[in-house]
C-alpha positions as CSV (number, residue, x, y, z in Angstrom):
1,M,0.0,-0.1,0.0
2,R,2.9,2.3,0.7
3,I,4.4,2.1,-2.4
4,K,1.4,2.2,-4.6
5,L,1.0,5.3,-2.7
6,R,4.4,7.1,-3.5
7,L,4.2,5.5,-7.2
8,V,0.5,7.6,-7.5
9,L,1.5,10.9,-6.0
10,K,4.9,10.5,-8.2
11,Y,2.7,9.9,-11.8
12,L,0.5,12.6,-11.0
13,F,2.7,15.8,-9.9
14,M,6.5,14.7,-11.3
15,N,6.3,12.3,-13.1
16,F,9.9,11.2,-14.5
17,Y,9.9,10.5,-10.6
18,Y,7.7,7.7,-11.2
19,Q,9.7,6.6,-14.5
20,I,12.5,6.0,-11.8
21,E,11.2,4.0,-9.7
22,K,8.6,1.9,-12.4
23,F,12.7,1.1,-14.3
24,V,13.2,0.5,-11.1
25,M,10.4,-2.1,-10.4
26,E,10.3,-3.4,-14.1
27,V,13.7,-4.6,-13.3
28,A,13.1,-6.3,-9.7
29,R,10.5,-7.9,-11.5
30,K,12.3,-9.4,-14.6
31,Y,16.1,-10.6,-12.5
32,D,15.2,-10.8,-8.4
33,K,16.0,-14.7,-9.0
34,E,16.8,-16.5,-5.8
35,G,21.1,-17.1,-6.7
36,R,21.2,-13.6,-7.5
37,K,22.6,-10.8,-6.0
38,V,22.4,-7.3,-6.6
39,L,24.8,-4.1,-5.0
40,D,22.6,-0.6,-4.8
41,V,25.5,2.1,-5.0
42,V,24.7,4.8,-2.7
43,A,21.3,3.2,-1.8
44,G,20.3,6.6,0.8
45,E,17.9,4.4,2.7
46,G,17.5,1.1,1.0
47,K,14.3,1.6,-0.1
48,H,14.6,-0.6,-3.8
49,R,15.3,-3.4,-0.9
50,D,11.6,-3.7,-1.6
51,Y,11.8,-4.9,-5.0
52,F,14.0,-7.7,-4.2
53,E,12.5,-10.3,-2.3
54,K,14.3,-13.3,-4.0
55,A,17.6,-12.0,-4.2
56,T,20.3,-10.7,-2.0
57,Y,19.9,-7.3,-2.2
58,V,23.1,-5.4,-0.1
59,A,22.9,-1.6,0.0
60,S,25.9,0.3,0.4
61,D,26.6,4.3,0.6
62,I,29.3,6.6,2.4
63,K,27.5,6.9,5.7
64,Q,24.7,4.8,7.7
65,N,21.6,6.5,8.1
66,S,19.1,7.1,10.7
67,K,16.6,3.8,10.2
68,K,20.1,1.4,9.4
69,T,19.4,0.0,6.6
70,I,23.0,-0.4,4.9
71,D,24.6,-2.9,4.9
72,L,27.7,-1.8,3.4
73,V,29.2,1.5,4.2
74,A,32.1,2.0,2.6
75,D,32.7,4.4,-0.3
76,F,32.9,2.7,-3.8
77,I,34.9,4.8,-5.3
78,K,37.4,5.8,-2.3
79,A,37.6,2.6,-1.2
80,P,36.5,-0.5,-3.5
81,E,38.4,-3.0,-1.8
82,K,35.7,-3.4,0.6
83,F,33.6,-4.8,-2.5
84,K,34.8,-7.8,-3.5
85,K,35.3,-8.4,-7.4
86,G,33.3,-10.5,-9.2
87,D,30.5,-11.0,-6.6
88,Y,27.3,-9.2,-8.1
89,D,25.0,-10.4,-10.5
90,Y,24.1,-6.9,-10.5
91,V,24.1,-3.1,-9.9
92,L,21.4,-0.5,-9.5
93,C,22.9,3.1,-9.6
94,I,20.1,5.3,-9.6
95,Q,20.4,8.6,-9.8
96,V,23.7,8.5,-8.7
97,L,25.6,8.8,-11.7
98,E,25.9,12.5,-11.4
99,H,27.3,12.2,-8.1
100,F,30.6,10.6,-9.0
101,E,33.7,13.4,-9.6
102,N,34.7,11.0,-12.2
103,P,32.2,8.6,-13.7
104,M,35.2,6.9,-16.1
105,K,36.2,5.3,-12.5
106,A,32.6,4.6,-11.2
107,F,32.3,2.6,-14.9
108,E,35.4,0.9,-14.1
109,Y,34.0,-0.7,-10.3
110,F,30.9,-1.0,-11.9
111,N,32.5,-3.7,-14.1
112,R,35.5,-4.9,-11.5
113,V,32.4,-5.9,-8.7
114,L,29.6,-7.6,-11.4
115,K,30.3,-11.4,-13.4
116,P,30.8,-12.1,-16.3
117,G,27.6,-11.3,-18.5
118,G,26.2,-9.4,-15.1
119,R,23.9,-6.1,-15.3
120,L,24.1,-2.1,-14.4
121,F,20.9,-0.9,-13.9
122,L,21.1,3.0,-14.3
123,T,19.6,6.7,-14.4
124,T,21.0,9.7,-14.6
125,N,20.3,13.6,-15.6
126,F,20.1,15.1,-18.6
127,I,18.4,18.1,-17.2
128,Y,17.4,18.9,-14.2
129,Q,18.3,21.1,-11.5
130,I,22.0,21.7,-9.4
131,H,21.1,19.6,-6.5
132,M,23.0,18.2,-3.2
133,E,25.9,21.3,-3.8
134,L,28.3,21.2,-3.7
135,N,28.4,17.5,-4.8
136,D,26.2,17.4,-8.2
137,Y,29.2,17.6,-11.3
138,F,27.5,15.9,-14.5
139,R,24.7,15.4,-16.4
140,F,24.9,12.8,-19.5
141,T,23.8,12.1,-23.2
142,K,22.9,9.8,-24.0
143,Y,25.6,9.0,-26.4
144,G,28.3,10.3,-23.1
145,L,26.1,6.9,-21.2
146,I,27.0,4.1,-24.2
147,S,30.6,6.3,-25.1
148,L,30.8,5.9,-20.8
149,G,30.0,2.0,-20.6
150,K,31.7,0.9,-23.9
151,K,34.7,1.9,-23.0
152,N,34.7,0.3,-19.5
153,G,33.4,-3.2,-20.6
154,F,29.8,-3.3,-21.1
155,K,27.4,-2.8,-24.4
156,V,24.5,-0.9,-23.6
157,E,21.0,-3.8,-24.2
158,K,18.8,-0.8,-23.8
159,I,19.0,3.0,-23.0
160,K,15.3,5.0,-23.2
161,A,14.7,8.7,-21.9
162,Q,12.3,9.1,-19.5
163,G,10.2,11.9,-20.9
164,G,10.6,14.0,-22.9
165,I,10.2,17.5,-24.2
166,F,6.7,18.7,-22.9
167,S,7.2,16.5,-19.2
168,V,11.1,18.9,-19.6
169,L,9.2,22.1,-20.3
170,V,6.2,21.5,-17.7
171,Y,9.1,20.9,-15.0
172,V,11.0,24.3,-15.8
173,L,7.6,26.2,-14.9
174,V,5.8,24.2,-12.4
175,T,9.3,25.0,-10.5
176,L,10.2,28.6,-11.3
177,P,8.5,29.5,-8.4
178,L,10.6,27.7,-6.6
179,R,13.9,28.8,-8.2
180,L,13.1,32.5,-7.9
181,G,12.9,32.1,-3.7
182,L,9.7,30.4,-2.1
183,E,11.6,27.5,-1.5
184,K,13.3,28.7,1.1
185,S,10.8,29.5,2.9
186,W,9.3,26.4,4.5
187,F,5.2,28.4,4.3
188,F,6.0,29.7,1.6
189,Y,6.5,26.0,-0.1
190,H,4.1,23.6,1.2
191,A,1.2,26.8,0.0
192,Y,2.5,27.2,-3.3
193,L,2.1,22.7,-3.5
194,V,-1.0,23.4,-2.0
195,V,-3.2,26.1,-3.4
196,F,-1.8,24.7,-7.3
197,S,-1.9,20.9,-6.8
198,P,-4.4,20.7,-9.8
199,V,-2.3,22.9,-11.9
200,I,1.0,21.0,-11.4
201,I,-1.6,17.6,-12.2
202,L,-2.9,19.3,-14.7
203,G,0.3,20.4,-16.0
204,N,2.1,16.6,-15.5
205,L,-0.4,15.1,-17.4
206,V,-0.7,16.9,-20.3
207,A,3.0,16.6,-20.6
208,V,3.1,12.8,-20.6
209,C,0.0,13.0,-23.0
210,L,2.2,14.9,-25.5
211,D,5.3,13.3,-24.5
212,R,4.1,10.9,-27.0
213,F,4.4,12.5,-30.3
214,D,8.5,13.9,-29.4
215,K,9.1,10.9,-31.3
216,E,13.6,11.5,-30.6
217,K,13.4,12.5,-27.2
218,K,16.5,14.7,-27.8
219,M,15.4,16.9,-24.6
220,T,14.8,14.3,-21.7
221,I,15.1,15.0,-18.0
222,N,16.8,11.2,-17.5
223,Y,18.3,8.9,-19.0
224,E,17.2,5.0,-18.2
225,V,20.0,2.0,-19.1
226,I,20.3,-1.3,-18.7
227,Y,24.5,-2.6,-19.4
228,V,25.6,-5.9,-20.3
229,K,29.8,-6.5,-18.6
230,N,31.3,-8.5,-21.7
231,D,32.4,-12.3,-20.9
């Protein structure tokens, strides 16, 4: 019930957040199997654990959270020895790549921890505000993501834009008041969301419909990618 409510709210208010979670759900539905091992890199609260009931799910991050849901407390880049070579069937890297100061090194380590034929499931920003300052370093095009994989022993099994130009437009318009200062006030921030929620929902739903006409999706908020490690 909790997951369903979260998905509905994301779908209505900011669809690309829904697309991110939907991607993880679809991945888990297909690859969640007994005897498989999943590493969730920089997992935050480890919320993706909810989708992996059969595989061994390992949440990693640089520090423990308040809910104590991190299984492996270690820096994926600075302490690679904490992550066993060839130990995982799958790696989740969800909205994290833009925060690695050296994404090439990150892909090298993704390859290192995966078994031959293992898969990397990744989402990352293309058009999105600076966030988690000062640790927000990059934005990635479709071709940059393909290149990063190819140079580090991966082939791309799937790459998909999460939304098109209409979702980008609505995202900019909806968040414009916040960017102009409303987000600095707790009261005005929440008042804006409450008062304008019908407009936000309508704009979001219209964007989802109109994005179907944007076939190339050269402007998107986010990408989802499935990489396969070469044998």
